[in-house]
Every structure is written in C-alpha cells, then in structure tokens.
Backbone bond lengths (Angstrom), bond angles and torsions (degrees), N, CA, C in turn:
res aa  C-N    CA-C-N  psi(-1)  N-CA   C-N-CA  omega(-1)  CA-C   N-CA-C  phi
1 M - - - 1.462 - - 1.521 109.41 -
2 N 1.324 116.90 133.51 1.450 121.00 179.35 1.519 110.95 -69.89
3 A 1.342 115.70 144.76 1.462 120.53 176.98 1.522 109.20 -69.78
4 P 1.328 117.05 150.07 1.472 119.38 177.32 1.521 110.90 -59.66
5 A 1.319 116.10 150.63 1.456 120.55 178.28 1.522 109.80 -62.06
6 R 1.317 115.50 150.05 1.457 119.92 177.69 1.523 110.91 -66.59
7 V 1.326 114.06 158.72 1.462 121.18 -177.12 1.524 109.43 -112.39
8 A 1.324 116.52 130.29 1.458 122.45 179.20 1.520 110.04 -120.45
9 I 1.319 115.73 138.25 1.462 122.93 172.18 1.519 107.96 -105.95
10 V 1.317 116.74 132.67 1.466 121.84 175.69 1.522 107.18 -122.74
11 T 1.332 117.90 111.68 1.462 119.61 176.58 1.525 109.04 -81.62
12 G 1.327 115.36 150.27 1.460 118.82 -170.86 1.514 110.32 68.46
13 G 1.326 115.92 28.57 1.462 121.27 -171.16 1.511 115.46 -67.64
14 A 1.338 117.74 -17.63 1.464 119.72 179.80 1.518 112.24 -85.33
15 G 1.335 118.00 -11.09 1.456 121.55 179.63 1.511 112.39 -79.42
16 G 1.320 116.11 171.35 1.453 120.43 -177.03 1.514 113.39 -60.80
17 L 1.314 117.19 -45.82 1.460 120.24 179.71 1.524 110.67 -70.81
18 G 1.328 116.92 -41.59 1.460 120.26 178.70 1.509 112.40 -60.58
19 R 1.322 116.43 -41.86 1.472 120.02 178.71 1.522 111.15 -63.37
20 A 1.326 116.54 -41.94 1.463 119.87 -179.43 1.522 110.46 -63.76
21 I 1.318 116.69 -41.05 1.463 120.63 179.29 1.527 110.39 -66.52
22 A 1.337 116.43 -44.48 1.459 120.13 179.54 1.523 111.18 -61.61
23 A 1.336 116.59 -42.18 1.465 120.50 -179.77 1.521 110.98 -64.01
24 R 1.337 117.06 -41.19 1.461 119.96 179.59 1.530 110.80 -66.63
25 L 1.326 117.10 -43.11 1.464 119.45 178.81 1.525 111.16 -63.54
26 Q 1.327 116.21 -38.04 1.455 118.69 177.66 1.525 111.07 -65.05
27 R 1.332 117.07 -40.56 1.462 119.81 177.57 1.536 111.07 -62.26
28 D 1.326 115.73 -28.79 1.468 120.03 177.44 1.520 112.46 -81.39
29 G 1.339 117.19 1.19 1.453 120.71 174.31 1.519 115.95 105.40
30 H 1.332 118.14 2.59 1.458 120.78 -179.73 1.527 111.49 -80.57
31 R 1.310 114.77 147.80 1.455 120.59 161.44 1.531 105.93 -86.91
32 V 1.320 117.07 141.50 1.460 119.26 -167.37 1.529 111.86 -128.57
33 A 1.339 115.22 135.20 1.462 122.06 170.65 1.518 107.88 -108.67
34 L 1.320 116.34 118.78 1.459 121.56 178.55 1.525 108.19 -94.52
35 W 1.325 115.98 110.20 1.458 121.42 178.88 1.523 109.45 -94.72
36 D 1.327 116.18 134.35 1.457 118.74 179.17 1.524 109.19 -159.85
37 L 1.323 115.99 151.79 1.458 121.09 176.36 1.516 110.88 -64.07
38 D 1.324 116.96 -32.15 1.467 122.27 175.66 1.525 108.08 -90.04
39 G 1.322 116.16 94.81 1.459 120.31 -175.55 1.512 113.54 -62.66
40 D 1.336 117.11 -39.10 1.469 120.02 179.40 1.523 110.66 -63.96
41 A 1.329 116.33 -42.96 1.467 119.68 179.14 1.523 110.79 -64.88
42 A 1.335 116.94 -37.39 1.465 120.35 178.14 1.521 110.90 -64.05
43 T 1.332 115.98 -42.08 1.460 119.93 178.90 1.518 111.16 -65.07
44 Q 1.327 116.69 -41.54 1.464 120.49 178.08 1.521 111.63 -65.15
45 A 1.333 116.29 -40.40 1.458 119.79 178.60 1.519 110.69 -64.13
46 A 1.334 116.69 -41.26 1.464 120.44 178.77 1.524 110.70 -63.99
47 A 1.334 116.39 -40.72 1.463 120.56 -179.61 1.522 112.14 -66.54
48 S 1.347 116.32 -25.06 1.468 119.79 -178.83 1.525 112.02 -76.94
49 L 1.326 116.63 -15.04 1.457 119.74 177.77 1.523 109.44 -83.19
50 P 1.316 117.99 138.63 1.467 119.87 -176.09 1.526 111.86 -74.39
51 G 1.322 114.94 157.13 1.463 119.08 170.37 1.510 115.55 97.88
52 G 1.330 118.27 -13.47 1.450 119.95 178.30 1.518 114.94 67.59
53 S 1.346 117.19 21.78 1.467 120.40 -176.92 1.518 112.21 -107.17
54 A 1.349 117.08 24.13 1.461 120.92 -179.75 1.517 109.73 -132.28
55 I 1.324 115.63 147.55 1.460 120.97 176.14 1.526 108.77 -131.14
56 G 1.310 116.04 155.46 1.452 121.90 173.32 1.518 109.62 -105.10
57 V 1.313 116.84 138.74 1.462 121.81 -179.20 1.517 108.61 -131.90
58 R 1.334 116.56 127.02 1.461 119.75 175.92 1.519 109.29 -79.38
59 V 1.328 116.41 131.94 1.455 120.72 -179.43 1.524 109.90 -156.31
60 D 1.314 115.36 142.09 1.463 121.60 168.42 1.523 106.02 -98.52
61 V 1.313 116.81 103.65 1.465 120.33 -172.62 1.525 112.82 -71.54
62 T 1.321 117.46 -4.75 1.464 120.19 175.87 1.524 111.83 -93.31
63 D 1.326 117.30 -3.18 1.459 122.50 -175.74 1.533 109.84 -114.79
64 A 1.317 116.90 122.44 1.463 121.20 -174.34 1.525 112.17 -61.20
65 A 1.330 117.37 -44.40 1.461 120.06 -178.92 1.521 111.38 -64.36
66 S 1.330 117.24 -38.56 1.462 121.11 179.07 1.525 110.94 -65.93
67 V 1.324 116.56 -39.90 1.464 120.33 178.30 1.525 110.57 -64.67
68 E 1.324 117.19 -44.03 1.460 120.26 178.84 1.522 110.77 -62.18
69 S 1.321 116.70 -39.60 1.463 120.76 178.64 1.522 111.20 -64.70
70 A 1.337 116.89 -41.95 1.464 120.77 179.09 1.526 111.05 -65.92
71 M 1.333 116.68 -38.79 1.462 119.62 177.67 1.525 110.28 -64.60
72 H 1.322 116.37 -41.66 1.463 120.18 177.88 1.528 111.01 -61.00
73 A 1.328 116.38 -44.07 1.462 120.54 179.78 1.526 111.09 -63.29
74 T 1.327 116.47 -39.81 1.468 120.87 179.82 1.524 110.91 -66.56
75 L 1.328 116.30 -45.12 1.467 120.59 179.35 1.524 110.80 -65.76
76 T 1.314 117.12 -37.60 1.462 120.31 178.70 1.521 110.68 -63.46
77 H 1.330 116.27 -39.39 1.464 120.14 -177.88 1.531 112.25 -76.12
78 F 1.340 117.02 -46.13 1.461 120.84 -172.21 1.526 113.86 -102.22
79 G 1.329 117.63 -25.55 1.455 120.46 179.22 1.509 115.83 93.96
80 S 1.333 117.28 -16.66 1.461 120.43 -178.21 1.525 109.16 -162.85
81 V 1.325 115.32 168.43 1.465 122.37 175.23 1.520 108.02 -140.16
82 H 1.323 117.06 131.99 1.460 122.24 -178.24 1.525 113.45 -120.32
83 V 1.321 117.17 -29.12 1.467 122.05 -174.20 1.524 108.99 -132.79
84 L 1.326 115.23 136.91 1.464 121.45 172.63 1.520 108.40 -127.92
85 V 1.317 116.25 124.20 1.458 121.84 174.08 1.523 107.26 -111.87
86 N 1.327 116.35 110.85 1.453 121.05 179.25 1.525 108.92 -85.74
87 G 1.332 115.07 90.23 1.457 120.41 -174.93 1.513 114.99 -108.92
88 A 1.331 118.35 -7.84 1.465 120.41 -179.73 1.519 109.79 -65.70
89 G 1.329 116.04 137.56 1.458 118.45 -179.50 1.513 111.96 -171.36
90 A 1.327 115.68 167.95 1.463 122.84 176.90 1.514 107.95 -152.85
91 T 1.332 116.81 145.42 1.464 119.66 -177.54 1.519 112.26 -71.56
92 G 1.325 117.55 -25.52 1.448 119.60 177.20 1.518 113.03 76.30
93 P 1.338 116.66 -167.53 1.466 120.70 -175.61 1.522 112.52 -67.69
94 V 1.320 116.45 143.19 1.465 122.60 173.46 1.522 106.48 -111.58
95 A 1.328 115.49 99.41 1.466 120.68 -174.96 1.516 109.11 -166.62
96 N 1.323 115.82 157.72 1.454 119.41 171.63 1.525 109.34 -65.25
97 V 1.320 116.10 153.04 1.457 120.51 -176.46 1.523 111.80 -55.44
98 D 1.315 117.25 -41.40 1.461 119.43 -176.25 1.525 113.37 -74.09
99 D 1.336 116.48 -10.90 1.462 120.55 176.54 1.531 112.39 -109.57
100 C 1.315 117.08 1.30 1.461 120.96 -171.53 1.532 110.95 -78.05
101 D 1.321 115.53 132.96 1.462 121.05 176.59 1.531 109.68 -68.79
102 I 1.314 116.32 129.57 1.467 120.68 -174.34 1.529 111.53 -64.14
103 A 1.319 116.83 -43.28 1.463 120.00 -179.03 1.528 111.10 -64.40
104 A 1.332 117.15 -40.22 1.467 120.72 178.83 1.521 110.62 -66.51
105 W 1.336 116.68 -37.84 1.470 120.80 177.96 1.521 109.80 -62.47
106 Q 1.334 116.77 -46.30 1.463 120.57 -178.82 1.520 111.37 -65.62
107 R 1.328 116.88 -39.63 1.458 120.30 179.14 1.524 110.80 -61.20
108 C 1.315 117.12 -40.08 1.463 121.14 178.57 1.530 110.77 -63.28
109 I 1.324 116.61 -42.07 1.467 120.55 177.51 1.526 110.12 -62.63
110 D 1.325 116.79 -42.26 1.462 120.68 -178.55 1.531 111.90 -64.32
111 V 1.331 116.30 -46.72 1.468 120.11 -176.37 1.531 111.03 -67.41
112 N 1.319 116.87 -39.77 1.464 119.91 -173.47 1.526 114.79 -91.18
113 L 1.330 118.16 -27.26 1.466 120.31 -174.59 1.521 112.96 -118.21
114 R 1.315 117.74 -52.47 1.467 119.97 179.03 1.531 110.40 -55.96
115 S 1.317 117.20 -39.05 1.464 121.18 -179.31 1.523 111.74 -61.18
116 V 1.325 116.44 -38.66 1.466 120.25 179.98 1.527 110.21 -64.79
117 F 1.331 116.48 -41.75 1.459 120.96 176.62 1.524 111.27 -62.33
118 L 1.329 117.65 -49.48 1.457 120.74 -175.41 1.525 111.86 -64.60
119 C 1.320 117.01 -45.54 1.467 120.31 -177.63 1.526 111.26 -69.58
120 S 1.326 116.81 -41.20 1.466 120.09 178.73 1.522 110.35 -64.75
121 R 1.312 116.68 -42.44 1.459 122.02 178.41 1.521 110.86 -56.95
122 A 1.342 116.24 -42.78 1.458 121.00 -178.25 1.524 112.91 -72.30
123 A 1.333 117.25 -22.71 1.464 120.57 -173.94 1.520 113.56 -88.16
124 V 1.322 118.34 -20.98 1.463 120.27 -171.26 1.531 112.23 -60.52
125 Q 1.322 118.03 -50.35 1.461 119.29 -176.36 1.528 112.32 -63.45
126 P 1.347 119.66 -45.69 1.471 118.33 175.98 1.524 112.82 -59.03
127 M 1.338 117.54 -35.76 1.458 119.95 178.26 1.527 111.19 -69.27
128 R 1.318 116.94 -39.94 1.466 119.92 175.74 1.525 110.12 -58.31
129 E 1.327 115.57 -44.62 1.466 120.14 -179.39 1.522 111.81 -65.87
130 A 1.342 116.43 -32.47 1.466 120.40 179.60 1.529 112.21 -78.09
131 G 1.334 116.71 -18.68 1.463 120.03 -178.66 1.510 113.68 78.19
132 F 1.331 116.65 15.93 1.471 121.50 -179.60 1.513 107.46 -162.05
133 G 1.318 116.58 138.99 1.452 119.15 176.75 1.510 112.27 -156.88
134 R 1.318 115.24 140.36 1.452 122.36 173.07 1.539 107.92 -136.99
135 I 1.325 115.60 120.19 1.455 120.92 174.48 1.524 107.54 -111.86
136 V 1.316 115.75 124.15 1.461 121.67 -179.49 1.524 108.04 -121.32
137 N 1.319 115.90 117.23 1.461 121.29 -178.25 1.524 110.17 -102.53
138 L 1.311 116.09 137.49 1.464 120.15 176.27 1.522 108.84 -92.89
139 A 1.323 115.94 104.37 1.457 122.10 174.97 1.524 107.65 -93.42
140 S 1.313 117.93 -141.27 1.462 121.84 179.91 1.520 108.69 -167.98
141 I 1.315 115.84 153.41 1.456 119.85 173.32 1.532 109.92 -60.78
142 A 1.334 116.58 -24.82 1.469 120.27 176.72 1.521 111.45 -62.45
143 G 1.327 116.59 -26.80 1.447 120.38 177.99 1.511 113.15 -73.15
144 K 1.327 117.11 -16.52 1.462 121.73 175.65 1.520 111.29 -94.47
145 E 1.320 116.33 -42.55 1.461 120.86 -170.66 1.530 113.80 -103.02
146 G 1.332 116.99 -26.98 1.454 120.23 -174.44 1.512 111.10 77.46
147 N 1.317 116.90 122.76 1.465 121.57 177.65 1.515 109.23 -101.50
148 A 1.319 117.08 129.68 1.459 120.90 176.59 1.519 110.37 -57.68
149 Q 1.312 117.05 140.22 1.455 125.37 179.57 1.531 113.12 65.34
150 M 1.330 116.90 14.02 1.460 121.75 175.40 1.534 108.54 -134.12
151 S 1.324 115.38 51.59 1.462 119.64 -174.38 1.522 112.53 -65.77
152 A 1.324 117.60 -39.89 1.463 120.19 -178.77 1.520 110.64 -64.40
153 Y 1.328 115.94 -48.03 1.466 120.67 -179.90 1.524 110.78 -62.96
154 S 1.309 117.01 -45.74 1.463 120.95 -179.00 1.522 110.71 -62.72
155 A 1.338 116.52 -44.37 1.459 120.39 179.98 1.524 111.57 -64.88
156 A 1.340 116.47 -40.75 1.459 119.95 179.72 1.523 111.28 -64.17
157 K 1.332 116.80 -43.34 1.463 119.69 -178.44 1.531 111.73 -71.46
158 A 1.340 117.28 -32.08 1.465 119.61 172.15 1.523 109.28 -63.03
159 G 1.322 115.96 -38.07 1.455 120.51 176.38 1.513 112.32 -63.64
160 V 1.324 117.29 -38.79 1.468 120.91 177.35 1.527 110.63 -61.78
161 I 1.326 116.33 -41.68 1.467 120.16 179.25 1.529 110.39 -62.83
162 A 1.329 117.33 -46.76 1.460 121.00 179.74 1.526 111.42 -66.35
163 F 1.330 116.19 -39.77 1.463 120.75 177.60 1.526 110.54 -60.51
164 T 1.322 115.93 -42.17 1.465 121.25 178.85 1.530 110.74 -60.71
165 K 1.321 116.90 -43.42 1.464 120.59 178.38 1.527 110.95 -61.05
166 S 1.316 116.44 -45.74 1.463 120.49 -178.70 1.527 111.95 -64.17
167 M 1.323 116.23 -48.87 1.457 119.59 -176.80 1.525 111.63 -68.39
168 G 1.344 115.88 -35.47 1.460 119.23 177.06 1.519 111.86 -60.27
169 K 1.336 116.31 -39.77 1.467 120.14 177.82 1.525 111.37 -69.72
170 E 1.327 116.85 -40.65 1.459 120.64 179.86 1.524 111.77 -58.42
171 L 1.326 116.78 -37.47 1.463 121.59 -172.81 1.523 113.27 -104.19
172 A 1.318 116.99 13.11 1.471 120.50 -174.08 1.527 113.22 -60.95
173 L 1.311 117.82 -29.60 1.470 120.71 -178.50 1.526 112.15 -95.54
174 T 1.316 116.40 13.63 1.463 121.83 175.34 1.527 108.43 -111.75
175 P 1.331 118.35 176.38 1.478 120.52 176.08 1.530 113.25 -78.88
176 I 1.335 117.29 9.59 1.459 121.07 -175.72 1.526 110.23 -101.19
177 R 1.320 116.46 130.61 1.460 122.38 176.51 1.531 108.60 -114.38
178 V 1.326 115.22 139.34 1.467 121.13 -177.52 1.525 108.62 -126.98
179 N 1.315 116.86 118.70 1.462 121.76 179.97 1.522 109.50 -140.37
180 C 1.324 116.04 168.74 1.458 118.68 176.13 1.524 110.17 -139.44
181 I 1.322 115.21 162.12 1.451 120.39 174.21 1.523 107.68 -115.12
182 A 1.327 115.86 149.67 1.462 122.04 -179.85 1.521 108.42 -121.51
183 P 1.330 117.00 85.50 1.461 119.14 179.81 1.523 111.89 -75.36
184 A 1.312 115.25 153.98 1.459 121.14 163.08 1.530 105.57 -86.20
185 V 1.296 118.88 -143.52 1.467 121.13 -178.65 1.526 110.05 -71.28
186 I 1.331 116.05 128.65 1.457 122.35 176.38 1.526 108.36 -118.60
187 E 1.315 116.76 141.00 1.473 121.92 -177.12 1.526 110.74 -72.88
188 T 1.328 116.86 86.95 1.451 122.18 177.11 1.526 108.93 -136.39
189 P 1.347 117.38 166.72 1.470 119.98 176.99 1.526 113.25 -59.99
190 L 1.347 116.87 -16.84 1.463 120.06 178.64 1.532 111.40 -60.57
191 L 1.333 116.76 -25.12 1.464 120.22 -179.94 1.525 111.79 -62.86
192 A 1.333 115.94 -23.94 1.465 119.47 179.75 1.521 111.77 -65.98
193 Q 1.338 117.15 -18.47 1.451 120.93 178.59 1.528 112.23 -79.96
194 M 1.328 116.79 -11.57 1.462 121.02 -179.17 1.525 110.30 -93.29
195 T 1.314 116.83 148.10 1.463 119.99 172.60 1.527 108.28 -71.19
196 S 1.325 116.65 157.91 1.467 120.24 179.45 1.520 110.83 -61.77
197 E 1.336 116.51 -33.70 1.465 120.20 179.20 1.523 110.90 -67.18
198 A 1.342 116.40 -43.64 1.465 120.51 -179.66 1.524 110.65 -65.53
199 L 1.327 116.84 -40.31 1.463 120.71 178.98 1.523 110.95 -64.45
200 A 1.320 116.94 -45.68 1.469 121.18 -179.77 1.520 110.49 -61.84
201 A 1.320 117.22 -39.50 1.460 120.76 179.72 1.515 111.29 -65.57
202 S 1.331 116.87 -38.47 1.463 120.78 179.41 1.529 111.45 -68.79
203 L 1.335 116.50 -43.95 1.466 120.01 -179.80 1.524 111.66 -64.89
204 A 1.315 116.69 -32.52 1.468 120.67 -178.09 1.529 111.81 -65.30
205 K 1.314 117.59 -21.23 1.459 121.10 -178.10 1.530 113.15 -86.83
206 I 1.335 117.11 -7.97 1.465 121.03 -175.17 1.528 109.95 -89.57
207 A 1.319 116.67 121.70 1.465 121.15 -176.45 1.526 112.45 -60.84
208 M 1.336 117.03 -34.95 1.468 120.26 179.58 1.515 112.81 -77.01
209 Q 1.335 117.29 -5.57 1.461 123.96 175.64 1.528 113.10 58.64
210 R 1.307 116.16 38.35 1.461 121.18 175.04 1.521 109.31 -157.93
211 A 1.308 115.43 163.83 1.459 120.67 172.74 1.524 109.51 -81.22
212 G 1.306 116.06 157.00 1.458 120.28 173.11 1.520 110.16 -78.11
213 T 1.316 116.94 166.46 1.459 121.57 179.48 1.526 109.91 -106.38
214 P 1.328 117.29 154.42 1.457 119.83 175.44 1.523 112.37 -56.14
215 Q 1.327 117.25 -35.48 1.466 119.64 -179.45 1.517 111.52 -66.27
216 E 1.335 117.12 -36.96 1.469 119.52 177.85 1.524 110.56 -64.62
217 A 1.322 116.92 -38.82 1.458 120.27 176.30 1.525 110.56 -66.74
218 A 1.321 116.42 -42.87 1.464 120.54 -179.24 1.524 111.84 -62.33
219 N 1.328 116.49 -36.05 1.470 119.81 179.43 1.525 111.48 -63.14
220 L 1.332 116.73 -41.66 1.458 120.49 179.40 1.526 110.83 -68.84
221 V 1.321 116.03 -42.47 1.464 119.77 177.55 1.523 110.47 -60.03
222 A 1.325 117.21 -40.58 1.460 120.81 -178.61 1.524 111.39 -60.58
223 W 1.329 117.08 -40.38 1.470 118.98 177.93 1.524 110.80 -66.64
224 L 1.323 116.52 -43.09 1.468 120.11 -179.86 1.527 111.75 -65.07
225 A 1.325 117.48 -22.79 1.463 122.23 179.23 1.524 112.41 -89.79
226 S 1.315 117.31 -0.24 1.464 120.78 -171.60 1.525 113.16 -100.70
227 D 1.331 115.55 171.16 1.466 121.81 173.78 1.518 111.28 -62.48
228 E 1.329 117.17 -28.78 1.462 120.70 -176.38 1.529 111.90 -65.47
229 C 1.305 116.88 -25.49 1.469 120.71 175.82 1.529 107.35 -85.44
230 S 1.304 116.46 83.18 1.462 121.18 -172.44 1.523 113.89 -112.44
231 F 1.339 118.27 -23.77 1.467 120.85 -175.61 1.527 111.79 -119.51
232 S 1.326 116.18 17.30 1.461 121.39 175.03 1.516 108.33 -117.84
233 S 1.334 116.46 126.54 1.459 120.82 174.30 1.520 108.46 -155.94
234 G 1.308 115.50 141.14 1.457 120.59 -175.92 1.515 112.90 76.39
235 A 1.320 117.00 14.73 1.462 121.39 -173.22 1.530 111.46 -101.12
236 T 1.325 114.48 159.03 1.460 122.31 176.30 1.521 108.50 -117.86
237 F 1.311 116.47 124.02 1.461 122.61 -177.89 1.524 109.03 -107.77
238 D 1.330 116.16 116.90 1.459 120.43 -178.39 1.520 111.65 -72.32
239 L 1.313 114.45 145.56 1.462 122.27 174.92 1.522 105.24 -139.96
240 S 1.329 114.98 71.83 1.456 118.86 -164.41 1.521 115.39 -127.15
241 G 1.328 118.26 8.01 1.452 119.47 179.71 1.508 114.34 60.26
242 G 1.320 116.00 26.75 1.454 120.86 179.43 1.510 114.18 94.11
243 R 1.336 118.18 1.97 1.481 119.25 179.78 1.527 111.02 -69.22
244 A 1.315 117.32 -44.67 1.464 120.92 -175.47 1.527 110.76 -70.51
245 T 1.306 116.07 137.60 1.478 120.62 177.69 1.522 111.77 -120.49
246 Y 1.320 117.75 7.23 1.471 121.26 176.52 1.514 108.84 -156.03
C-alpha cells in the first residue's frame, strides 16, 4: 500500500504567490493546507485547486494561540505535517525612519518575522514525528540590501534570513531542512502596496528588466520542499533576475 501523500502548509495561501505555491505543491503530490487571515478566501482558494486534497484554515500568523489552533486543525484533518512554507507577508509603511508610524513599523515586523518564528516553532514537533520536514521561508532581496523608505520590511526580511540560518543549524542533525528564498519584485497583488516610485526603483535594479512570476517562485519553493534538497539548510536562494550580486 502506498504511503499517504505528504502534507504542506502554505501561510498567506489565499494570496497570489501563496496560491501558486500551493498549486505547485499539490501538482507534486502534496495535500495542502492554505493558512490565511481571510478564512473565506483561504477556503475558496483551496476549493479552486483540483483533486479535493486542499483545505483553507483561518489563522492570524502573528498570534501564538491562533497558530497553535491552526496547526491542531491541520493535524486533525490530515494527520501529519511535512512541509511549511512561510509565505505570509506585507510591505508595511513606505516612509523615512523619522516619519515612520511606530505601530505600522511594529505590525510589519510581526507579519513578516514574528509569524515565521511562531509557525516554524509549531511545525517542528509534527515534522519530527513524521520523520521528514522542510521549512521554506519567503525573505526578500530587501533583507540583503535594504530598501530606502522600507526600513520595517527590510529589517524584517533580514531577520527572516538570519532566523533561517539559526534554525537550519539547530535542526541539521534531524530530517528537517530549513531554507529561504530572497525574491526581488514578484508580480503579485502585494505590489499594489508600493508607491509607483518605489516599484520603479526596484525594477530598475533587476538585470533582466522585469519582475519575477509567482510560478518561478513556486518552482524554487517546490525544490526546497522536496527530497532532492538534502544537503542545503540554513541557506538563502536568490530569485532576483540578476539583481543580487552576493
């Protein structure tokens, strides 16, 4: 008898990038839980995937109790968890540091960094029990270079990169691998949160002179979530169209 398909959680699963990642993982044979603050949108996104092997779960990824509840619901439905893709995020305030609203700055840190800690923390034990684990965090090229007037977002994504390095080392002697990707601009609704000036400045830095696509991001995530990614952990994989030089 064949073993049940692996189970993947995608946070921010109702968004454009989250949906693309969930669809790719499902095509690779995973059962998928789409976690999102908008529970109705998560359920609709799950229903749009073929095969009936996806569910939507409402969760506030910045709240520890909500994350634990979502993990419980996922385990109750599927029985196990093997893959976690921390894709929930927001660009946050676009302002100089001295003009930046403190509450908006903190919210950006919570959505982009605290969420990665809470969700990863909740996933480790189920992955240990499953005997296999892949955690893939969505960072950003901004976390390497820093974007002007996007200090909260840049700082949060730099934190994701450092967090990935730390957790990858902690779990190196287990079956769990932890890596992240650092995209440049990707064609998602998140771009609507950027000013036209900020978007133009970001695109101008990309050697290929275009934004990346959700499918290109999903393809990289799929490899990092697979058995083939066996000797990489704590690493950052650029997805920048030639923008990144280190």
